[in-house]
C-alpha positions in Angstrom: 0.0 0.0 0.0 1.3 3.5 -0.7 2.4 5.2 2.5 3.9 8.7 3.3 5.1 11.2 0.9 7.2 14.0 2.5 7.1 17.4 0.8 10.1 19.7 1.6 8.9 23.3 1.5 11.3 26.2 1.1 12.1 28.5 3.9 15.1 30.5 4.9 15.3 28.9 8.3 15.8 25.2 8.6 13.0 22.8 9.7 13.4 20.7 12.9 15.3 17.6 12.6 12.7 14.9 12.4 13.3 11.2 12.3 12.3 10.2 8.8 12.2 6.3 7.8 14.3 5.7 4.6 11.3 4.1 2.9 9.4 7.5 2.8 9.0 9.1 -0.6 10.6 12.7 -0.6 9.5 15.5 -2.9 11.2 18.9 -2.8 9.5 22.1 -3.6 12.3 24.1 -5.2 14.6 25.6 -2.4 13.1 23.0 0.0 15.7 20.6 -1.5 18.4 22.5 0.5 16.9 21.1 3.7 17.4 17.5 2.6 21.1 17.0 3.7 20.3 18.4 7.3 17.4 15.8 7.6 19.5 13.0 6.1 17.2 12.7 3.1 17.5 11.7 -0.6 15.3 13.6 -2.8 13.1 11.4 -5.1 11.7 14.3 -7.1 12.4 18.1 -7.3 9.6 20.3 -8.4 9.4 23.9 -9.1 10.9 26.7 -11.3 14.2 26.0 -9.7 15.1 29.7 -9.0 16.0 29.0 -5.4 17.9 25.7 -5.4 21.7 25.5 -5.7 23.4 24.2 -8.8 25.1 21.5 -6.6 21.8 20.3 -5.3 20.2 20.3 -8.8 23.1 18.2 -10.1 22.6 15.7 -7.4 19.0 15.2 -8.1 18.0 12.5 -10.7 14.4 13.4 -11.1 13.3 17.0 -11.9 10.0 18.4 -12.8 10.8 22.1 -14.0 8.1 24.7 -14.4 8.3 28.2 -15.9 9.2 31.1 -13.5 6.0 32.9 -14.7 3.5 30.4 -13.4 0.1 30.4 -11.7 1.0 28.2 -8.7 3.7 28.3 -6.0 6.3 25.7 -6.0 4.7 24.1 -2.9 1.3 23.8 -4.7 3.2 22.0 -7.6 4.9 19.7 -5.3 1.6 18.8 -3.4 0.1 18.1 -6.8 3.0 15.8 -7.6 2.5 14.0 -4.3 -1.2 13.5 -4.6 -0.6 11.9 -8.1 1.3 9.1 -6.2 -2.1 8.4 -4.2 -0.4 8.1 -1.0 -2.2 7.5 2.4 -0.5 10.6 4.0 1.3 13.8 2.9 3.6 15.4 5.3 4.8 19.0 4.5 8.1 19.9 6.4 9.6 23.5 6.5 10.8 26.2 8.6 8.6 28.9 10.4 10.3 31.9 9.0 10.2 33.7 5.6 7.3 35.7 3.9 4.0 35.9 5.8 2.1 35.7 2.6 3.8 32.3 1.7 3.0 31.0 5.2 -0.6 32.0 4.9 -0.9 30.6 1.3 0.5 27.3 2.7 -2.1 27.0 5.3 -4.9 27.4 2.6 -3.1 25.0 0.4 -3.0 22.3 3.0 -6.7 22.4 3.4 -7.5 22.2 -0.3 -9.9 19.5 -1.4 -7.5 18.4 -4.1 -5.5 16.4 -1.5 -8.7 15.3 0.4 -8.0 11.7 -0.3 -4.8 11.7 1.8 -4.2 12.6 5.5 -2.4 15.9 5.4 -0.1 17.1 8.2 2.7 19.7 8.3 5.7 20.7 10.6 6.5 24.3 10.2 9.3 25.0 12.6 8.0 24.4 16.2 4.4 24.1 15.0 2.6 20.9 14.0 -0.4 21.4 11.6 -3.1 18.8 11.1 -5.9 18.9 8.4 -9.1 17.4 9.7 -11.9 15.9 7.6 -14.3 13.6 9.2 -12.6 12.3 12.4 -9.0 12.3 13.5 -7.1 11.4 16.7 -4.3 13.7 17.8 -1.5 12.9 20.4 0.0 15.6 22.5 1.1 16.7 25.9 -1.4 17.5 28.6 -1.9 21.3 28.7 -0.4 21.6 25.3 -2.0 24.4 23.3 -4.1 23.7 20.1 -6.2 26.0 17.9 -8.7 25.0 15.5 -9.5 27.0 12.4 -12.3 26.5 9.8 -10.9 26.7 6.3 -12.6 27.5 3.0 -16.0 28.0 4.6 -17.8 27.1 7.8 -17.1 23.8 9.5 -20.2 22.4 11.1 -20.9 19.6 13.5 -17.4 20.1 15.2 -17.0 17.8 18.2 -14.0 17.2 20.4 -13.1 14.8 23.1 -10.2 15.3 25.4 -9.7 19.1 25.1 -10.0 21.6 28.0 -12.8 23.4 26.3 -14.9 20.9 24.4 -16.9 21.6 21.3 -20.2 19.7 20.8 -21.7 19.8 17.3 -20.7 23.4 17.0 -20.0 25.5 13.8 -16.6 27.1 13.4 -16.7 30.1 11.1 -13.8 31.4 9.2 -12.5 34.9 10.5 -13.6 34.1 14.1 -11.4 33.2 17.1 -13.7 30.6 18.6 -11.3 27.9 18.3 -8.2 29.6 19.3 -6.1 28.6 22.3 -7.7 25.4 23.4 -5.5 22.9 25.2 -5.1 19.1 25.7 -6.9 17.7 28.7 -5.4 14.3 28.0 -2.6 12.8 25.9 -4.9 11.8 23.0 -7.9 13.8 21.8 -10.5 13.2 19.2 -11.7 15.7 16.7 -14.7 15.2 14.4 -16.1 17.4 11.7 -19.4 16.6 10.0 -19.1 19.1 7.2 -16.2 21.2 6.0 -12.5 21.1 6.9 -10.7 22.2 10.1 -6.9 22.8 10.5 -5.6 22.2 14.0 -2.4 24.0 14.9 -0.1 22.9 17.8 2.2 25.8 18.2 4.6 23.7 20.2 3.9 20.3 18.7 5.7 17.6 16.8 4.3 15.4 14.0 5.3 11.6 13.9 6.5 10.5 10.5 6.0 6.8 10.0 5.3 5.0 6.7 3.4 2.1 5.5 5.1 1.6 2.3 6.8 3.5 -0.5 4.7 5.0 -3.3 6.2 4.6 -6.8 7.1 7.4 -9.0 
């Protein structure tokens, strides 16, 4: 079965040093390729207009999907599209927390896009763990760890939580409100369910687990 695809996002600051199994497929979004050596990763596919990747890294990468500089999508979006073509069970985006604010905001909206809805989508941006929730998901964390819930691309209705300090019971979260901000883990494992719509959970001081159940084929 296809497993996890890791997407390395470009950022001026390095991502955290996560332990990533060797069988995980790695796709780099342009300058995200520069993070691979620090993480001990071999890039399987490099995607983007290649304006921010070094000549040395480019020469070391066997598979490259080059796009024009004048394009209608960010390199991260192109890399996510390449990842979803592999039909993985999970897509994990890894990047730093610095850089342009507009890029970071765009990344959050991208993660919640319906185009990758067939995969479980998570991200690690610096110290923050991000989880896209459709239907029902379990999240592991530390007791008292902060977590915020944001409705993306429209209202999220029928939101229920188990194991948070401030529970939600069949509530609707609206984009542009702070209703789901600064909740916290009341126990080490919580359940979050959404009847309609999509929610992004952000753990400002959280860490994703990687794992893999097999290697997709390019």
